[in-house]
C-alpha positions as CSV (number, residue, x, y, z in Angstrom):
1,X,164.0,132.5,94.8
2,X,163.9,132.3,91.0
3,X,164.9,128.6,91.3
4,X,161.5,128.2,92.7
5,X,159.9,129.0,89.3
6,X,162.0,126.4,87.6
7,X,161.2,123.8,90.3
8,X,157.5,124.7,90.1
9,X,157.5,124.3,86.3
10,X,159.0,120.8,86.6
11,X,156.5,119.9,89.3
12,X,153.7,120.9,87.0
13,X,155.3,118.8,84.2
14,X,155.6,115.8,86.5
15,X,152.0,116.1,87.7
16,X,150.8,116.4,84.1
17,X,152.8,113.4,83.0
18,X,151.4,111.4,85.9
19,X,147.9,112.5,85.1
20,X,148.2,111.5,81.4
21,X,149.5,108.1,82.3
22,X,146.7,107.3,84.8
23,X,144.1,108.8,82.4
24,X,145.2,106.5,79.6
25,X,145.0,103.5,82.0
26,X,141.5,104.5,83.2
27,X,140.0,105.4,79.8
28,X,141.6,102.4,78.1
29,X,140.1,99.9,80.6
30,X,136.8,101.8,80.6
31,X,136.4,101.7,76.8
32,X,137.6,98.1,76.6
33,X,135.0,96.8,79.1
34,X,132.2,98.8,77.5
35,X,133.1,97.3,74.1
36,X,133.4,93.9,75.7
37,X,130.1,94.1,77.4
38,X,128.3,95.2,74.3
39,X,129.9,92.5,72.2
40,X,129.0,89.6,74.4
41,X,127.1,86.8,72.7
42,X,124.6,84.4,74.3
43,X,125.2,80.8,73.4
44,X,123.4,77.6,74.6
45,X,126.5,75.9,76.0
46,X,127.3,78.7,78.5
47,X,127.7,77.6,82.2
48,X,124.8,78.3,84.6
49,X,124.6,82.0,85.5
50,X,126.7,83.1,82.6
51,X,125.2,86.0,80.6
52,X,127.4,85.9,77.5
53,X,130.8,85.2,76.1
54,X,133.3,86.5,73.6
55,X,136.4,85.2,71.9
56,X,139.2,87.7,71.3
57,X,142.7,87.5,69.9
58,X,145.6,89.7,70.9
59,X,149.4,89.5,71.3
60,X,149.6,86.1,69.6
61,X,147.1,84.4,71.9
62,X,143.3,83.8,72.2
63,X,141.1,84.9,75.0
64,X,137.8,83.3,76.0
65,X,135.8,85.7,78.2
66,X,132.6,85.0,79.9
67,X,130.4,87.4,81.9
68,X,128.3,86.6,84.9
69,X,125.6,89.1,85.8
70,X,125.9,88.2,89.5
71,X,128.8,85.8,89.9
72,X,129.8,82.2,89.1
73,X,128.7,79.4,91.5
74,X,132.2,79.3,92.9
75,X,134.1,82.4,93.6
76,X,137.7,82.5,92.2
77,X,140.6,82.9,94.7
78,X,141.8,86.1,93.0
79,X,139.7,89.0,91.6
80,X,141.2,91.8,89.6
81,X,139.6,95.1,90.5
82,X,139.7,98.1,88.1
83,X,139.6,101.1,90.4
84,X,143.0,102.6,91.1
85,X,143.2,103.9,87.5
86,X,140.2,106.1,88.3
87,X,141.4,107.2,91.7
88,X,144.9,108.2,90.6
89,X,143.5,110.0,87.5
90,X,141.4,112.2,89.8
91,X,144.2,112.7,92.3
92,X,146.7,113.7,89.7
93,X,144.2,115.9,88.0
94,X,143.4,117.7,91.3
95,X,147.2,118.1,91.8
96,X,147.4,119.8,88.5
97,X,144.5,122.0,89.4
98,X,146.3,123.0,92.6
99,X,149.7,123.6,91.0
100,X,148.5,125.6,87.9
101,X,145.2,127.3,88.9
102,X,145.4,127.6,92.6
103,X,149.1,128.3,92.7
104,X,148.7,130.8,89.9
105,X,145.2,132.0,90.8
106,X,145.9,135.7,90.0
107,X,146.9,134.9,86.5
108,X,145.2,131.7,85.4
109,X,142.0,131.4,87.6
110,X,140.8,135.0,88.2
111,X,139.7,137.5,85.5
112,X,138.9,140.6,87.5
113,X,136.9,141.9,84.5
114,X,134.6,138.9,84.9
115,X,134.5,138.7,88.7
116,X,136.7,140.7,91.1
117,X,137.5,138.2,93.8
118,X,140.6,137.3,95.9
119,X,142.5,134.1,95.2
120,X,141.3,132.4,98.5
121,X,137.6,133.1,97.5
122,X,138.2,131.8,94.0
123,X,139.7,128.6,95.2
124,X,136.9,128.0,97.7
125,X,134.4,128.6,94.9
126,X,136.3,126.1,92.7
127,X,136.4,123.4,95.5
128,X,132.7,124.0,96.3
129,X,131.6,123.6,92.7
130,X,133.3,120.2,92.4
131,X,131.5,119.0,95.6
132,X,128.3,120.5,94.4
133,X,128.5,118.6,91.1
134,X,128.7,115.2,92.7
135,X,126.0,115.9,95.3
136,X,123.5,117.1,92.6
137,X,124.3,114.3,90.2
138,X,124.1,111.6,92.9
139,X,120.7,112.9,94.1
140,X,119.3,112.9,90.6
141,X,120.5,109.4,90.0
142,X,118.8,108.2,93.2
143,X,115.6,110.1,92.6
144,X,112.6,108.6,90.7
145,X,114.1,110.2,87.5
146,X,117.1,107.8,87.9
147,X,114.9,105.0,86.6
148,X,114.7,106.7,83.2
149,X,118.1,106.4,81.8
150,X,117.7,108.8,78.9
151,X,115.5,111.2,80.8
152,X,118.1,111.4,83.5
153,X,120.9,112.0,80.9
154,X,118.8,114.9,79.4
155,X,118.5,116.5,82.8
156,X,122.2,115.9,83.5
157,X,123.0,117.6,80.2
158,X,121.0,120.7,81.3
159,X,123.1,120.7,84.5
160,X,126.3,120.6,82.6
161,X,125.3,123.4,80.3
162,X,124.3,125.5,83.3
163,X,127.7,124.8,84.8
164,X,129.5,125.7,81.6
165,X,127.7,129.1,81.6
166,X,128.3,129.5,85.3
167,X,132.0,128.9,85.2
168,X,132.4,131.5,82.5
169,X,130.8,134.0,84.9
170,X,133.3,133.2,87.6
171,X,136.7,132.5,86.1
172,X,138.9,133.1,83.1
173,X,137.8,131.3,79.9
174,X,140.7,128.9,80.2
175,X,139.9,128.1,83.8
176,X,136.2,127.8,83.0
177,X,136.9,125.0,80.5
178,X,139.4,123.3,82.8
179,X,136.9,123.4,85.7
180,X,134.1,122.0,83.5
181,X,136.4,119.1,82.8
182,X,137.3,118.7,86.5
183,X,133.6,119.0,87.4
184,X,132.7,116.1,85.1
185,X,135.7,114.0,86.0
186,X,134.9,114.3,89.7
187,X,131.5,112.9,89.0
188,X,133.0,110.0,87.0
189,X,135.7,109.2,89.5
190,X,133.2,109.5,92.4
191,X,130.9,107.0,90.5
192,X,133.7,104.5,90.7
193,X,134.7,105.3,94.3
194,X,131.2,105.8,95.8
195,X,129.0,103.5,93.8
196,X,130.5,101.0,91.4
197,X,133.2,99.5,93.6
198,X,131.1,99.5,96.9
199,X,128.3,97.8,95.0
200,X,130.6,95.1,93.6
201,X,132.0,94.6,97.1
202,X,128.5,94.0,98.5
203,X,127.9,91.4,95.8
204,X,131.2,89.6,96.6
205,X,130.5,89.7,100.3
206,X,127.0,88.2,99.8
207,X,128.5,85.4,97.6
208,X,131.2,84.6,100.1
209,X,128.6,84.4,102.9
210,X,126.3,82.1,100.8
211,X,123.6,84.8,100.3
212,X,122.0,85.5,96.9
213,X,123.1,89.0,95.9
214,X,120.5,91.6,95.0
215,X,120.8,92.3,91.3
216,X,120.0,96.0,91.8
217,X,123.6,96.6,92.8
218,X,124.8,95.5,89.4
219,X,122.1,97.5,87.6
220,X,123.0,100.7,89.5
221,X,126.7,100.2,88.8
222,X,126.0,99.6,85.1
223,X,124.0,102.8,84.8
224,X,126.9,104.9,86.4
225,X,129.4,103.1,84.1
226,X,127.2,104.1,81.1
227,X,127.3,107.8,82.2
228,X,131.1,107.6,82.6
229,X,131.3,106.2,79.1
230,X,129.5,109.1,77.5
231,X,131.3,111.8,79.5
232,X,134.8,110.6,78.8
233,X,135.4,112.3,75.5
234,X,134.2,115.8,76.5
235,X,136.5,115.6,79.6
236,X,139.4,114.9,77.3
237,X,138.4,117.9,75.1
238,X,138.3,120.3,78.1
239,X,141.6,119.1,79.5
240,X,143.2,119.7,76.1
241,X,141.4,123.0,75.5
242,X,143.9,125.1,77.6
243,X,146.3,124.8,74.6
244,X,143.7,126.2,72.2
245,X,142.4,129.7,73.0
246,X,140.0,129.5,70.0
247,X,138.0,127.1,72.2
248,X,137.8,129.1,75.4
249,X,138.7,132.6,74.4
250,X,135.4,133.7,73.0
251,X,132.1,135.2,74.3
252,X,130.4,132.0,73.2
253,X,132.7,129.6,75.0
254,X,129.9,128.1,77.2
255,X,127.9,127.3,74.0
256,X,131.0,125.6,72.6
257,X,131.2,123.6,75.8
258,X,127.5,122.6,75.4
259,X,128.2,121.3,71.9
260,X,131.2,119.4,73.0
261,X,129.1,117.3,75.3
262,X,126.8,116.5,72.4
263,X,129.8,115.5,70.2
264,X,130.8,113.1,73.0
265,X,127.4,111.5,72.8
266,X,127.4,111.1,69.0
267,X,130.9,109.7,68.8
268,X,130.4,107.2,71.6
269,X,127.0,106.2,70.2
270,X,128.7,105.1,67.0
271,X,131.3,103.0,68.9
272,X,128.7,101.5,71.3
273,X,126.3,100.6,68.5
274,X,129.1,99.1,66.4
275,X,130.4,97.0,69.4
276,X,126.9,95.8,70.1
277,X,126.7,94.6,66.5
278,X,123.7,96.7,65.8
279,X,125.0,98.3,62.7
280,X,127.2,101.3,61.9
281,X,125.2,104.5,62.3
282,X,127.2,106.8,60.0
283,X,124.8,109.6,60.7
284,X,126.5,110.2,64.0
285,X,129.7,111.2,62.3
286,X,127.8,113.6,60.0
287,X,126.3,115.2,63.1
288,X,129.6,115.3,64.8
289,X,131.2,117.1,61.9
290,X,128.4,119.6,61.7
291,X,128.7,120.3,65.5
292,X,132.5,120.8,65.1
293,X,132.0,123.2,62.2
294,X,129.5,125.1,64.3
295,X,132.1,125.3,67.1
296,X,134.7,126.6,64.7
297,X,132.3,129.3,63.6
298,X,131.4,130.2,67.2
299,X,135.1,130.7,68.0
300,X,135.0,133.9,65.8
301,X,131.3,134.7,66.0
302,X,131.6,137.7,68.4
303,X,133.2,139.8,65.6
304,X,130.7,138.7,63.1
305,X,127.7,139.2,65.3
306,X,128.7,142.3,67.3
307,X,131.5,143.9,65.4
308,X,133.6,143.8,68.6
309,X,136.6,141.7,69.6
310,X,136.4,139.3,72.4
311,X,136.7,140.7,75.8
312,X,140.0,139.8,77.2
313,X,141.7,141.2,80.3
314,X,144.7,140.1,82.2
315,X,144.4,140.5,85.9
316,X,147.7,141.8,87.4
317,X,148.4,140.7,90.9
318,X,150.3,143.1,93.1
319,X,153.1,140.5,93.3
320,X,153.8,141.1,89.6
321,X,154.1,144.9,89.8
322,X,157.7,144.6,90.7
323,X,158.6,143.5,87.2
324,X,157.4,146.7,85.5
325,X,159.5,148.9,87.9
326,X,162.7,146.9,87.4
327,X,165.7,148.8,85.7
328,X,165.8,146.1,82.9
329,X,162.1,146.6,82.1
330,X,162.4,149.3,79.3
331,X,164.8,147.1,77.4
332,X,162.6,144.0,78.0
333,X,159.5,145.9,76.9
334,X,161.2,146.8,73.6
335,X,162.4,143.2,73.2
336,X,158.9,141.7,73.8
337,X,157.4,144.3,71.4
338,X,159.8,143.2,68.6
339,X,160.0,139.5,69.2
340,X,156.7,138.4,70.8
341,X,153.8,140.8,70.4
342,X,153.2,140.1,66.7
343,X,151.6,136.9,68.0
344,X,150.7,137.7,71.6
345,X,148.3,140.5,70.7
346,X,144.5,141.0,70.6
347,X,145.0,141.2,66.8
348,X,148.0,139.1,66.0
349,X,150.0,140.4,63.0
350,X,151.9,137.1,62.3
351,X,150.4,135.3,59.3
352,X,148.3,132.3,60.2
353,X,147.8,133.3,63.9
354,X,144.3,134.4,64.5
355,X,144.3,134.4,68.3
356,X,147.1,135.0,70.8
357,X,148.6,131.6,71.7
358,X,147.1,130.3,75.0
359,X,145.3,133.6,75.3
360,X,148.5,135.4,76.4
361,X,148.7,139.0,75.3
362,X,151.9,141.1,75.7
363,X,151.0,144.5,74.4
364,X,151.4,146.7,77.5
365,X,153.4,147.0,80.7
366,X,150.7,145.3,82.8
367,X,150.4,142.3,80.5
368,X,154.2,141.9,80.2
369,X,154.6,142.1,84.0
370,X,151.8,139.7,84.7
371,X,153.4,137.1,82.4
372,X,157.0,137.7,83.7
373,X,157.4,134.1,84.9
374,X,156.1,132.6,81.6
375,X,158.4,134.9,79.6
376,X,161.3,133.9,81.9
377,X,160.7,130.1,81.5
378,X,159.6,130.1,77.8
379,X,162.1,132.6,76.3
380,X,164.8,133.1,78.9
381,X,165.7,129.8,80.6
382,X,164.5,127.7,77.6
383,X,164.2,128.3,73.8
384,X,160.6,127.2,73.6
385,X,159.6,130.7,72.5
386,X,159.5,132.0,69.9
387,X,158.7,128.7,68.1
388,X,161.6,127.8,66.0
389,X,163.1,131.2,66.9
390,X,161.2,132.6,64.0
391,X,161.8,136.2,65.2
392,X,165.6,135.6,65.6
393,X,165.8,136.3,69.3
394,X,169.6,136.4,70.3
395,X,171.4,134.8,73.2
396,X,172.0,138.2,74.6
397,X,168.3,139.0,74.5
398,X,167.6,135.7,76.3
399,X,170.1,136.6,79.0
400,X,168.4,140.0,79.3
401,X,165.1,138.3,80.1
402,X,166.8,136.1,82.7
403,X,168.5,139.0,84.3
404,X,165.2,141.0,84.4
405,X,163.2,138.3,86.1
406,X,165.9,137.1,88.5
407,X,166.9,140.6,89.6
408,X,163.3,141.6,90.1
409,X,162.7,138.5,92.3
410,X,165.9,139.1,94.2
411,X,164.9,142.7,94.7
412,X,161.6,141.7,96.2
413,X,163.4,139.5,98.7
414,X,165.6,142.4,99.8
């Protein structure tokens, strides 16, 4: 049974690797085409129907690129479609959500001091929220408001801020940030799957049939692509945030999330303006730095404003109770207290550590039992913890952690 924990850990690693690979491919192609589109130059010698062109150099060769708003007079035999990068990024991300947050709902998804719900209910809420996000977004885009690009983005920002607050009222801080990233990424990928690619296929079909395509399909696709462009950087932040409790482990985490979306806009605005050859708006970097400093301050603001530490609670599932009653547990508790809790505490004692790594606290029986699997993987079966073995954990102590976890799991089977 304990082999299952090892296999599950490797499955999570494989899914994460797959997700990173596909995300690089999608984001890379997205950023490239946005930069290409903004850098196009209109010249008199362009062929009929061509909107602009650009010369680029890469890999020892030169590329001459022309863009047609609708299509050239004669369709080429082969078209390269950029869509699978988006699809597989979402699929792999959802797989990660299932493995980590649905598979470990009691530990990573649910905080019973925030909302006391069962894992099935929490998972249903999670799935419903992702569907809700796309439906609301798509309806807003198709409404009269959709004709006002910046007005629409302002309303969408309000929706995202509301969701940031809402997720923190439902899940753990870590899960709230991850879900906000998944919520946004679902909108982005659905834009490709539901709008951009179908619209392009309509245009291609019209051209093949000898009909004049309606330019509205290209305009709609371009608007959705613009939204994806401005949402990309915040999604990356939220996906990385689970490694940094200072981002999600604060009472003001939803405010931090709201500011992250603004930073995504300011950073992309600089690149988009530069690629369009409209100057270099350095003010955007000043605003970005100010926003980031404000985020840093908000990560510790609860103590300054209220005099209290951040509320943090570890929900202990019944399945984990077996570990505290195991004969090895007294020795394990002593080991964790001397080797781990100086960092994994509400008030870390280790110099330079201001928050428990990944929000994991190991100060009492319940917390140690709840994180039994992580202790087993990180400090028993591997030497990942403590980092650099700074607390000098011995091979015998690692074997104790292994014996504790595996005997508890085997005991449950019996």
